[in-house]
C-alpha positions as CSV (number, residue, x, y, z in Angstrom):
1,M,18.1,-50.0,-70.8
2,E,20.6,-51.9,-68.5
3,T,23.1,-49.6,-65.9
4,G,25.1,-51.7,-65.0
5,R,24.1,-51.3,-61.3
6,G,23.4,-55.1,-60.1
7,S,25.9,-55.4,-57.4
8,E,24.7,-51.9,-56.0
9,G,22.4,-52.9,-53.1
10,I,19.3,-50.3,-53.4
11,L,20.5,-48.7,-56.4
12,S,20.5,-52.5,-58.3
13,E,17.5,-52.9,-60.9
14,E,16.4,-55.6,-59.0
15,L,15.4,-53.1,-55.9
16,A,13.8,-51.1,-57.9
17,D,10.4,-51.6,-56.2
18,K,12.1,-51.3,-52.3
19,R,13.6,-48.2,-54.3
20,E,10.6,-46.6,-55.2
21,E,9.0,-47.2,-51.6
22,I,11.4,-45.9,-50.0
23,V,11.5,-42.6,-51.8
24,E,7.7,-42.2,-51.7
25,L,8.6,-42.3,-47.3
26,L,11.1,-39.4,-48.1
27,K,9.3,-37.5,-50.0
28,T,6.3,-37.5,-47.0
29,A,9.2,-37.1,-44.3
30,Y,10.2,-34.1,-46.6
31,F,6.9,-32.8,-46.8
32,A,6.6,-33.0,-43.3
33,E,9.9,-31.4,-42.9
34,L,9.0,-28.4,-44.6
35,E,6.0,-27.9,-43.1
36,T,7.5,-27.9,-39.8
37,V,9.6,-25.2,-41.1
38,I,6.8,-22.9,-41.8
39,N,5.2,-24.0,-39.0
40,Y,7.9,-23.6,-35.9
41,V,8.0,-19.5,-37.7
42,T,5.0,-18.7,-37.4
43,N,4.9,-20.0,-34.0
44,S,8.0,-18.5,-33.2
45,T,6.5,-14.6,-34.6
46,N,3.0,-15.0,-33.2
47,P,3.0,-15.8,-29.8
48,D,3.0,-12.4,-26.9
49,G,3.9,-12.8,-23.2
50,V,6.0,-12.8,-20.8
51,R,6.5,-16.8,-20.8
52,A,6.3,-17.3,-24.9
53,Q,9.8,-15.9,-25.2
54,E,11.2,-19.2,-24.6
55,I,9.7,-21.5,-26.2
56,K,9.8,-18.9,-29.3
57,E,13.7,-18.8,-28.5
58,A,13.1,-22.9,-29.4
59,L,11.2,-23.1,-31.8
60,E,14.0,-20.4,-33.1
61,E,16.4,-22.9,-32.9
62,D,15.0,-25.8,-34.7
63,I,14.1,-24.3,-37.8
64,Q,17.7,-23.8,-39.5
65,E,17.8,-27.9,-38.0
66,E,14.4,-29.2,-39.4
67,L,15.3,-27.0,-42.7
68,Q,18.7,-28.8,-42.4
69,H,16.7,-32.3,-42.3
70,A,14.8,-31.7,-45.1
71,Q,17.7,-30.7,-47.9
72,Q,18.5,-34.2,-47.1
73,F,15.8,-35.8,-47.6
74,A,15.8,-33.9,-50.6
75,A,19.2,-35.2,-51.3
76,R,18.7,-38.5,-50.8
77,I,15.4,-38.8,-52.7
78,K,18.0,-37.6,-56.0
79,E,20.8,-40.2,-55.6
80,L,17.8,-42.3,-54.9
81,Y,16.9,-41.8,-58.7
82,G,13.4,-40.4,-57.2
83,V,12.6,-36.5,-58.6
84,V,12.3,-33.5,-55.4
85,P,8.3,-32.8,-55.6
86,G,7.5,-28.8,-56.0
87,S,5.4,-27.0,-53.7
88,M,2.5,-28.6,-55.8
89,D,2.1,-32.0,-54.6
90,F,2.6,-30.6,-51.0
91,R,-0.5,-31.1,-48.6
92,A,-0.7,-29.9,-45.4
93,E,-1.7,-31.8,-42.6
94,Q,0.1,-29.9,-38.8
95,T,-3.4,-28.8,-38.0
96,L,-2.9,-28.6,-34.3
97,L,0.4,-26.3,-35.4
98,Q,-1.6,-23.6,-36.5
99,P,-1.7,-20.6,-34.3
100,P,-4.3,-20.5,-31.0
101,E,-7.0,-17.9,-30.9
102,Q,-5.1,-15.9,-28.5
103,Q,-1.5,-15.2,-29.3
104,T,-1.3,-15.8,-25.6
105,D,-2.2,-19.2,-25.4
106,V,1.9,-20.6,-25.8
107,V,0.8,-23.9,-24.2
108,H,-2.0,-24.3,-27.5
109,V,1.7,-24.5,-29.2
110,I,3.3,-26.4,-26.7
111,K,1.3,-29.4,-27.6
112,G,1.0,-29.0,-31.3
113,V,5.5,-29.1,-31.6
114,I,5.0,-32.1,-29.6
115,D,2.1,-33.5,-31.6
116,A,4.2,-33.2,-34.9
117,E,7.4,-34.6,-33.8
118,T,5.1,-37.4,-31.9
119,K,4.0,-38.1,-36.1
120,A,7.4,-37.7,-37.4
121,I,8.9,-40.0,-34.9
122,E,6.9,-42.4,-36.7
123,L,7.1,-41.4,-40.0
124,Y,10.8,-41.8,-39.0
125,T,10.7,-45.3,-37.6
126,R,8.2,-46.5,-40.3
127,I,11.4,-45.2,-42.6
128,V,14.4,-47.3,-40.3
129,E,12.2,-50.1,-40.8
130,A,11.7,-50.4,-44.3
131,T,15.3,-49.3,-45.1
132,E,17.4,-51.8,-42.5
133,E,18.2,-54.7,-44.3
134,A,18.0,-52.9,-47.9
135,D,19.2,-49.6,-47.6
136,P,22.0,-48.7,-45.1
137,V,22.3,-44.9,-46.1
138,T,19.5,-43.9,-45.6
139,N,18.8,-46.0,-42.2
140,D,21.8,-43.8,-40.8
141,M,21.0,-40.8,-42.2
142,V,16.9,-41.5,-41.1
143,I,18.0,-42.5,-37.5
144,A,20.4,-39.9,-36.6
145,V,17.7,-37.3,-37.4
146,L,15.0,-39.8,-35.4
147,R,17.8,-38.2,-32.7
148,D,17.1,-34.8,-33.0
149,E,13.0,-35.2,-33.3
150,Q,13.3,-37.4,-30.2
151,G,15.4,-34.6,-29.0
152,H,13.1,-31.7,-29.3
153,R,9.5,-34.0,-28.6
154,R,11.3,-34.2,-24.8
155,L,12.8,-31.0,-24.9
156,F,8.9,-29.5,-25.7
157,E,7.4,-32.7,-22.9
158,G,9.5,-30.9,-20.0
159,F,7.7,-27.2,-20.7
160,L,4.4,-29.1,-20.9
161,R,4.9,-31.1,-17.3
162,E,6.3,-27.5,-16.3
163,Y,2.8,-25.8,-17.5
164,A,0.5,-28.6,-16.2
165,A,2.7,-28.3,-12.7
166,E,1.5,-24.7,-12.5
167,G,-1.9,-25.5,-14.0
168,L,-2.3,-23.8,-16.7
169,T,-2.6,-26.8,-18.8
């Protein structure tokens, strides 16, 4: 069925394969953000001890931003004629963000956050590269999200350096 979208860039029929590639990458990003929300809620609740408070507060601040990223990815999937997946398609992958055995092991949480943010940065960099020529709207959106993730990682790298300087890693 002709929809009259021939001159509409990524929405055109000619770019349907590229659009589907981008939608699949966005679905991966969508689930990564939702998993991060789950794990940030967990790790902003479970840790114990005086030193844990700053880490918990930083994660609490990031939860809403990560949820917003997931919502942005969902909206863009729909705009690209995709279907936002449900929970049955979800597969957890953030093994290092699982709660530590000792709830005072804040370094475990910090390293898990750095790992998750690094993987997000790698994925979003791939999406930026995939959309650079074909989809400037998605490209701009993902660049903004990428910047947020780089900031999150940088913050937690600072926490880790502080713990390392005190011999606590």
